Residue frames as qw, qx, qy, qz and C-alpha x, y, z in Angstrom:
[[0.003, 0.882, 0.472, 0.005, 0.04, -0.04, -0.04],
 [0.451, -0.291, 0.117, 0.836, 2.51, 2.62, -1.30],
 [0.297, 0.876, 0.209, -0.318, 1.76, 6.03, -2.81],
 [0.702, 0.594, 0.091, 0.382, 3.40, 7.13, -6.03],
 [0.597, -0.172, -0.129, 0.773, 6.71, 9.00, -5.53],
 [0.078, 0.145, 0.152, 0.975, 5.31, 12.09, -7.09],
 [0.138, -0.577, -0.804, 0.044, 2.00, 11.80, -5.15],
 [0.105, -0.667, -0.288, 0.679, 2.05, 15.44, -3.97],
 [0.025, -0.264, 0.458, 0.849, 2.64, 16.63, -7.56],
 [0.129, -0.312, -0.861, -0.380, -0.22, 14.48, -8.70],
 [0.161, -0.641, -0.684, 0.308, -2.37, 15.77, -5.96],
 [0.076, -0.563, -0.036, 0.822, -1.63, 19.42, -6.71],
 [0.044, 0.075, -0.651, -0.754, -2.28, 19.01, -10.36],
 [0.133, -0.429, -0.882, -0.140, -5.56, 17.19, -9.71],
 [0.150, -0.706, -0.515, 0.462, -6.82, 19.87, -7.34],
 [0.107, -0.418, 0.197, 0.881, -5.65, 22.73, -9.44],
 [0.119, -0.187, -0.738, -0.637, -8.10, 21.56, -12.17],
 [0.284, -0.623, -0.725, -0.079, -10.95, 21.70, -9.67],
 [0.266, -0.952, -0.123, -0.090, -10.11, 24.58, -7.27],
 [0.585, 0.458, -0.348, 0.572, -6.59, 26.06, -7.26],
 [0.297, -0.701, 0.261, -0.593, -7.29, 27.66, -3.90],
 [0.861, -0.394, 0.218, -0.237, -7.12, 24.12, -2.30],
 [0.705, 0.515, -0.459, 0.165, -3.86, 23.03, -3.97],
 [0.088, 0.551, -0.677, 0.481, -1.69, 23.34, -0.89],
 [0.612, -0.274, 0.466, -0.577, -4.20, 21.87, 1.49],
 [0.965, 0.143, 0.029, -0.217, -5.02, 18.81, -0.49],
 [0.576, 0.567, -0.539, 0.237, -1.24, 18.22, -1.39],
 [0.090, -0.487, 0.696, -0.520, -0.48, 18.13, 2.32],
 [0.835, -0.085, 0.330, -0.431, -3.35, 15.62, 3.02],
 [0.894, 0.390, -0.221, -0.004, -1.76, 13.40, 0.33],
 [0.257, 0.646, -0.603, 0.392, 1.57, 13.98, 1.91],
 [0.481, -0.386, 0.596, -0.514, 0.29, 12.72, 5.19],
 [0.941, 0.114, 0.164, -0.273, -1.37, 9.61, 3.57],
 [0.705, 0.538, -0.444, 0.125, 1.94, 8.87, 1.80],
 [0.130, 0.480, -0.733, 0.464, 3.69, 8.78, 5.13],
 [0.370, -0.027, 0.799, -0.474, 0.84, 6.97, 6.96],
 [0.388, 0.041, -0.642, -0.660, -0.99, 4.95, 4.25],
 [0.147, -0.255, -0.931, 0.218, -2.84, 3.06, 6.87],
 [0.145, 0.496, 0.428, -0.741, -5.12, 6.06, 7.14],
 [0.271, 0.193, -0.520, -0.787, -6.03, 5.96, 3.31],
 [0.674, 0.190, 0.519, -0.490, -9.48, 4.76, 2.71],
 [0.415, 0.030, 0.827, 0.378, -10.19, 2.16, 0.09],
 [0.460, 0.475, -0.086, -0.745, -11.80, 2.97, -3.20],
 [0.801, 0.193, 0.561, -0.076, -13.40, 0.26, -5.22],
 [0.773, 0.567, 0.198, 0.207, -11.45, -0.69, -8.42],
 [0.266, 0.882, -0.264, 0.286, -8.51, 1.53, -7.42],
 [0.772, -0.093, -0.366, 0.511, -5.12, 0.81, -5.83],
 [0.364, -0.899, -0.151, 0.191, -4.47, 3.08, -2.92],
 [0.445, -0.612, 0.304, 0.579, -1.83, 5.69, -3.74],
 [0.500, 0.220, 0.586, 0.599, -2.11, 5.49, -7.55],
 [0.058, 0.004, 0.170, 0.984, -2.78, 8.58, -9.66],
 [0.390, -0.411, -0.545, -0.619, -6.54, 7.83, -10.33],
 [0.510, -0.543, -0.618, 0.250, -6.98, 7.16, -6.58],
 [0.291, -0.335, -0.210, 0.871, -5.50, 10.64, -5.72],
 [0.117, -0.165, -0.421, -0.884, -7.65, 12.16, -8.42],
 [0.429, -0.491, -0.705, -0.278, -10.73, 10.65, -6.94],
 [0.476, -0.508, -0.479, 0.535, -9.81, 11.92, -3.41],
 [0.158, -0.089, 0.039, 0.983, -9.31, 15.35, -4.84],
 [0.309, -0.366, -0.536, -0.695, -12.91, 15.42, -6.17],
 [0.560, -0.533, -0.631, 0.063, -14.18, 14.19, -2.77],
 [0.443, -0.295, -0.293, 0.794, -12.05, 16.68, -0.86],
 [0.025, -0.039, -0.159, -0.986, -13.52, 19.58, -2.87],
 [0.387, -0.393, -0.667, -0.502, -17.14, 18.31, -3.06],
 [0.502, -0.512, -0.633, 0.294, -17.49, 17.88, 0.67],
 [0.252, -0.288, -0.241, 0.892, -16.72, 21.59, 1.18],
 [0.129, -0.316, -0.453, -0.824, -19.66, 22.76, -0.88],
 [0.442, -0.083, 0.362, -0.816, -22.91, 24.10, 0.79],
 [0.246, -0.172, -0.937, -0.178, -25.30, 21.35, 1.52],
 [0.522, -0.319, -0.007, -0.791, -29.00, 21.55, 2.39],
 [0.443, -0.141, 0.789, -0.402, -30.67, 19.28, 4.92],
 [0.484, 0.089, -0.696, -0.523, -32.21, 16.23, 3.38],
 [0.789, -0.188, 0.261, -0.523, -35.13, 14.24, 4.79],
 [0.348, -0.299, 0.886, 0.072, -34.20, 10.64, 5.25],
 [0.523, 0.230, -0.520, -0.635, -35.30, 8.38, 2.48],
 [0.187, -0.015, -0.977, 0.101, -35.83, 5.33, 4.64],
 [0.549, -0.447, -0.476, -0.522, -39.46, 4.20, 5.47],
 [0.255, -0.440, 0.563, -0.651, -40.34, 4.80, 9.17],
 [0.173, -0.122, -0.968, 0.133, -41.26, 1.81, 11.36],
 [0.426, -0.478, -0.399, -0.657, -45.06, 1.95, 11.78],
 [0.652, -0.420, -0.601, 0.194, -44.73, 0.39, 15.20],
 [0.260, 0.001, -0.298, 0.918, -43.41, 3.75, 16.53],
 [0.342, -0.209, -0.156, -0.903, -46.74, 5.35, 15.76],
 [0.667, -0.323, -0.632, -0.228, -48.57, 2.28, 17.06],
 [0.513, -0.287, -0.563, 0.582, -46.91, 2.65, 20.53],
 [0.038, 0.024, -0.152, 0.987, -47.56, 6.41, 20.57],
 [0.479, -0.267, -0.346, -0.761, -51.20, 5.85, 19.84],
 [0.752, -0.307, -0.555, -0.177, -51.82, 2.81, 22.09],
 [0.632, -0.292, -0.486, 0.529, -49.76, 3.85, 25.07],
 [0.204, -0.204, -0.162, 0.944, -49.42, 7.62, 24.98],
 [0.231, 0.679, 0.652, -0.247, -52.84, 8.21, 23.46],
 [0.071, -0.398, 0.327, 0.854, -51.55, 10.28, 20.62],
 [0.628, 0.567, 0.348, -0.404, -54.40, 11.00, 18.06],
 [0.719, 0.298, 0.465, 0.422, -53.97, 10.10, 14.41],
 [0.289, 0.926, 0.109, 0.220, -54.04, 13.85, 13.43],
 [0.337, -0.885, 0.318, 0.046, -51.14, 14.46, 15.85],
 [0.810, -0.161, 0.476, 0.302, -49.29, 11.37, 14.73],
 [0.636, 0.651, 0.275, 0.311, -49.13, 12.84, 11.18],
 [0.006, -0.958, 0.203, -0.200, -47.47, 15.99, 12.57],
 [0.664, -0.605, 0.432, 0.084, -45.13, 13.90, 14.70],
 [0.853, 0.177, 0.388, 0.301, -44.01, 11.82, 11.72],
 [0.470, 0.810, 0.092, 0.340, -43.26, 14.85, 9.71],
 [0.227, -0.919, 0.273, -0.170, -41.47, 16.65, 12.48],
 [0.819, -0.365, 0.417, 0.150, -39.43, 13.54, 13.33],
 [0.792, 0.393, 0.278, 0.375, -38.28, 13.29, 9.68],
 [0.204, 0.912, -0.055, 0.352, -37.25, 17.02, 9.71],
 [0.516, -0.790, 0.325, -0.061, -35.47, 16.56, 12.97],
 [0.865, -0.122, 0.379, 0.306, -33.44, 13.64, 11.58],
 [0.589, 0.665, 0.120, 0.442, -32.50, 15.81, 8.54],
 [0.081, -0.935, 0.159, -0.307, -31.37, 18.55, 10.80],
 [0.734, -0.547, 0.393, 0.089, -29.38, 16.13, 13.21],
 [0.871, 0.165, 0.288, 0.361, -27.66, 14.63, 10.17],
 [0.397, 0.804, 0.036, 0.441, -26.50, 18.13, 9.08],
 [0.413, -0.900, 0.133, -0.049, -25.18, 19.33, 12.40],
 [0.787, -0.309, 0.322, 0.425, -21.88, 17.28, 12.09],
 [0.587, 0.474, 0.278, 0.595, -21.33, 18.85, 8.70],
 [0.087, -0.945, -0.084, -0.304, -21.95, 22.25, 10.14],
 [0.661, -0.714, 0.161, 0.165, -19.53, 21.59, 12.94],
 [0.767, -0.005, 0.352, 0.536, -16.76, 20.52, 10.62],
 [0.346, 0.709, 0.263, 0.555, -17.39, 23.54, 8.25],
 [0.300, -0.940, -0.008, -0.160, -17.32, 25.94, 11.25],
 [0.715, -0.558, 0.265, 0.328, -14.06, 24.48, 12.70],
 [0.689, 0.285, 0.321, 0.584, -12.45, 24.53, 9.26],
 [0.182, 0.869, 0.204, 0.412, -13.25, 28.26, 9.02],
 [0.438, -0.876, 0.189, -0.076, -11.27, 28.87, 12.23],
 [0.776, -0.433, 0.393, 0.237, -8.55, 26.22, 12.14],
 [0.792, 0.391, 0.239, 0.403, -7.41, 26.33, 8.59],
 [0.220, 0.905, -0.092, 0.352, -6.21, 29.92, 8.76],
 [0.506, -0.742, 0.423, -0.124, -4.16, 28.66, 11.86],
 [0.097, 0.563, -0.807, -0.151, -2.48, 25.88, 9.76],
 [0.570, 0.089, 0.786, -0.222, -4.88, 23.02, 10.23],
 [0.309, 0.150, -0.642, -0.685, -6.36, 21.20, 7.21],
 [0.726, 0.067, 0.352, -0.587, -9.84, 19.87, 7.11],
 [0.149, -0.146, 0.927, 0.311, -9.75, 16.32, 5.75],
 [0.593, 0.299, 0.171, -0.728, -12.98, 16.96, 3.93],
 [0.767, 0.286, -0.428, -0.382, -14.61, 14.12, 1.98],
 [0.880, -0.352, 0.306, -0.094, -13.41, 11.60, 4.63],
 [0.677, 0.607, -0.411, 0.068, -10.09, 11.45, 2.80],
 [0.180, 0.417, -0.786, 0.420, -8.30, 10.44, 6.04],
 [0.687, -0.385, -0.602, -0.134, -9.85, 7.52, 8.09],
 [0.624, -0.510, -0.469, 0.360, -10.51, 8.34, 11.75],
 [0.358, -0.334, -0.060, 0.870, -9.19, 11.86, 11.44],
 [0.233, 0.859, 0.456, 0.009, -11.09, 15.09, 10.61],
 [0.126, 0.973, -0.190, 0.035, -8.19, 17.67, 10.81],
 [0.850, -0.039, -0.020, 0.524, -4.42, 17.39, 10.31],
 [0.039, -0.981, 0.159, 0.105, -1.72, 19.92, 10.97],
 [0.810, 0.449, -0.246, 0.287, 1.60, 19.46, 9.13],
 [0.705, -0.484, -0.121, 0.504, 4.80, 19.42, 11.20],
 [0.005, -0.969, 0.081, 0.235, 6.79, 22.70, 11.32],
 [0.019, 0.696, -0.673, -0.248, 9.92, 20.95, 10.18],
 [0.729, 0.239, -0.614, -0.183, 10.97, 17.75, 8.40],
 [0.455, 0.038, -0.825, 0.332, 10.81, 14.86, 10.88],
 [0.245, -0.107, 0.484, -0.833, 8.45, 16.66, 13.15],
 [0.155, 0.297, 0.924, -0.183, 5.04, 15.23, 14.27],
 [0.190, -0.380, -0.490, -0.761, 1.80, 15.73, 12.65],
 [0.246, 0.058, 0.579, -0.775, -1.08, 16.93, 14.75],
 [0.238, -0.239, -0.840, -0.426, -4.27, 14.92, 14.35],
 [0.298, 0.052, 0.443, -0.844, -7.78, 15.76, 15.47],
 [0.188, -0.336, -0.877, -0.287, -11.04, 13.79, 15.49],
 [0.248, -0.066, 0.232, -0.938, -14.16, 15.77, 16.28],
 [0.120, -0.402, -0.896, -0.144, -17.71, 14.58, 17.23],
 [0.249, -0.560, -0.194, -0.766, -20.88, 16.47, 17.87],
 [0.682, -0.580, 0.062, -0.440, -21.81, 14.66, 21.09],
 [0.213, -0.587, 0.753, -0.208, -19.97, 12.73, 23.82],
 [0.725, 0.017, 0.653, -0.219, -21.91, 9.59, 23.04],
 [0.672, 0.637, -0.224, -0.303, -21.05, 9.64, 19.32],
 [0.963, -0.040, 0.157, 0.217, -19.06, 6.65, 18.19],
 [0.043, -0.861, 0.465, 0.200, -15.39, 7.37, 18.20],
 [0.800, 0.391, -0.455, -0.001, -12.87, 5.37, 16.09],
 [0.891, -0.422, 0.020, 0.166, -10.90, 2.74, 17.90],
 [0.729, 0.325, -0.065, 0.599, -7.77, 4.15, 16.23],
 [0.362, -0.923, -0.085, 0.104, -6.15, 6.37, 18.80],
 [0.423, -0.698, 0.413, 0.404, -2.31, 6.12, 17.96],
 [0.707, 0.686, -0.168, -0.039, -0.26, 6.38, 14.85],
 [0.876, -0.051, -0.087, 0.471, 3.17, 4.80, 14.59],
 [0.392, 0.377, -0.159, 0.823, 6.11, 7.07, 15.68],
 [0.264, -0.307, -0.578, 0.709, 4.10, 8.05, 18.79],
 [0.193, -0.140, -0.160, -0.958, 1.70, 10.53, 17.15],
 [0.091, 0.363, 0.845, -0.381, -1.65, 10.61, 18.96],
 [0.072, -0.496, -0.545, -0.672, -5.06, 11.51, 17.64],
 [0.086, 0.080, 0.452, -0.884, -6.60, 14.13, 19.83],
 [0.162, -0.490, -0.799, -0.309, -10.38, 13.62, 20.27],
 [0.074, 0.118, 0.272, -0.952, -12.93, 16.28, 21.12],
 [0.002, -0.557, -0.801, -0.219, -16.84, 16.57, 21.26],
 [0.053, -0.417, -0.115, -0.900, -18.97, 19.61, 21.21],
 [0.538, -0.419, 0.143, -0.717, -21.81, 18.65, 23.61],
 [0.096, -0.205, 0.920, -0.320, -22.58, 16.09, 26.26],
 [0.421, -0.239, -0.764, -0.426, -25.12, 13.34, 26.16],
 [0.501, -0.474, -0.706, 0.158, -26.02, 13.45, 29.84],
 [0.256, -0.670, -0.286, 0.635, -25.76, 17.18, 30.78],
 [0.337, 0.909, 0.243, 0.023, -26.44, 20.50, 29.30],
 [0.232, -0.843, 0.312, 0.372, -23.77, 22.87, 28.02],
 [0.760, 0.632, -0.148, 0.033, -21.02, 22.73, 25.54],
 [0.853, -0.360, 0.133, 0.353, -17.32, 21.69, 25.53],
 [0.528, 0.800, -0.025, 0.284, -15.71, 24.41, 23.63],
 [0.286, -0.881, 0.350, -0.143, -13.43, 25.43, 26.48],
 [0.749, -0.340, 0.558, 0.108, -11.78, 21.92, 26.22],
 [0.769, 0.636, -0.062, -0.027, -10.88, 22.22, 22.58],
 [0.890, -0.250, 0.093, 0.369, -7.52, 20.62, 22.21],
 [0.499, 0.389, 0.083, 0.770, -5.82, 23.31, 20.17],
 [0.299, -0.653, -0.445, 0.535, -5.65, 25.98, 22.88],
 [0.169, -0.238, 0.208, 0.934, -4.53, 28.77, 20.60],
 [0.212, -0.257, -0.599, -0.728, -7.72, 28.28, 18.54],
 [0.261, -0.500, -0.811, 0.156, -10.07, 27.57, 21.52],
 [0.095, -0.464, -0.301, 0.828, -10.26, 31.16, 22.38],
 [0.199, 0.156, -0.425, -0.869, -11.81, 31.82, 18.94],
 [0.364, -0.171, -0.837, -0.371, -14.39, 29.20, 19.24],
 [0.258, 0.064, 0.572, -0.776, -17.85, 29.32, 21.05],
 [0.263, 0.430, 0.862, -0.055, -21.37, 28.09, 20.81],
 [0.234, 0.787, 0.227, -0.523, -22.66, 31.53, 19.93],
 [0.067, 0.601, -0.544, -0.581, -20.12, 31.83, 17.12],
 [0.176, 0.021, 0.953, 0.245, -21.04, 28.34, 15.89],
 [0.294, 0.635, 0.675, -0.235, -24.75, 29.22, 15.75],
 [0.166, 0.806, -0.073, -0.564, -23.96, 32.50, 13.98],
 [0.037, -0.379, 0.793, 0.476, -21.83, 30.64, 11.38],
 [0.221, 0.217, 0.945, 0.106, -24.48, 27.96, 10.93],
 [0.333, 0.723, 0.428, -0.428, -27.34, 30.55, 10.46],
 [0.131, 0.691, -0.416, -0.576, -25.23, 32.09, 7.58],
 [0.067, -0.193, 0.923, 0.327, -24.56, 28.70, 6.07],
 [0.272, 0.410, 0.862, -0.118, -28.22, 27.67, 6.17],
 [0.294, 0.756, 0.122, -0.572, -29.27, 30.93, 4.60],
 [0.163, 0.548, -0.622, -0.535, -26.96, 30.25, 1.75],
 [0.150, 0.024, 0.982, 0.114, -28.16, 26.67, 1.46],
 [0.329, 0.592, 0.658, -0.330, -31.75, 27.81, 1.40],
 [0.243, 0.733, -0.171, -0.611, -30.93, 30.51, -1.26],
 [0.054, -0.354, 0.840, 0.407, -29.30, 27.86, -3.36],
 [0.279, 0.292, 0.913, -0.058, -32.57, 25.92, -3.54],
 [0.309, 0.725, 0.295, -0.540, -34.48, 28.88, -4.95]]
């Protein structure tokens, strides 16, 4: 599982054709994967590290950064949920229709919150030298920060929206590099966790109020794009 020797050049060229403003960031992500190929995700029909693999990752890296609108789940709800609500909680049929619709909208909103969180963090962390691994280009890691010098350690960060969200079991990389983990909210108590953000230099710039302000602007753009 080895990357091409000129992987960074391939990455830069592939991204330049899509969005030149992302050249350096994507090239550095491929640089990380070339050093730690165990973090490269598999792509059906492609060999990890080959030119076509890198080109596909470039598309995913860029596409994931585009504005997205909430989407109602396409799965069919279990009718037994409504059955229990009606037969135990005495919810009327007219109320059940509203509950089903509201539940679908809530799921759409919940599914988008993780996306909003990563977009918001990227807006603050990338100017500080971090790179958002958009498009799930790096397994188990959401942000990477290149070392300041050759031979230095990469900084790795995995973020979750809630404390009970599933975290990857991968916590250590060879050569002693550790994946820092952070969650925004708690499952069993109110409040947020911004003051415990691992990158202390950026923590002062992050807050729940700023996250909501960012998300409000993002959602306005998403709504505008649908018209």
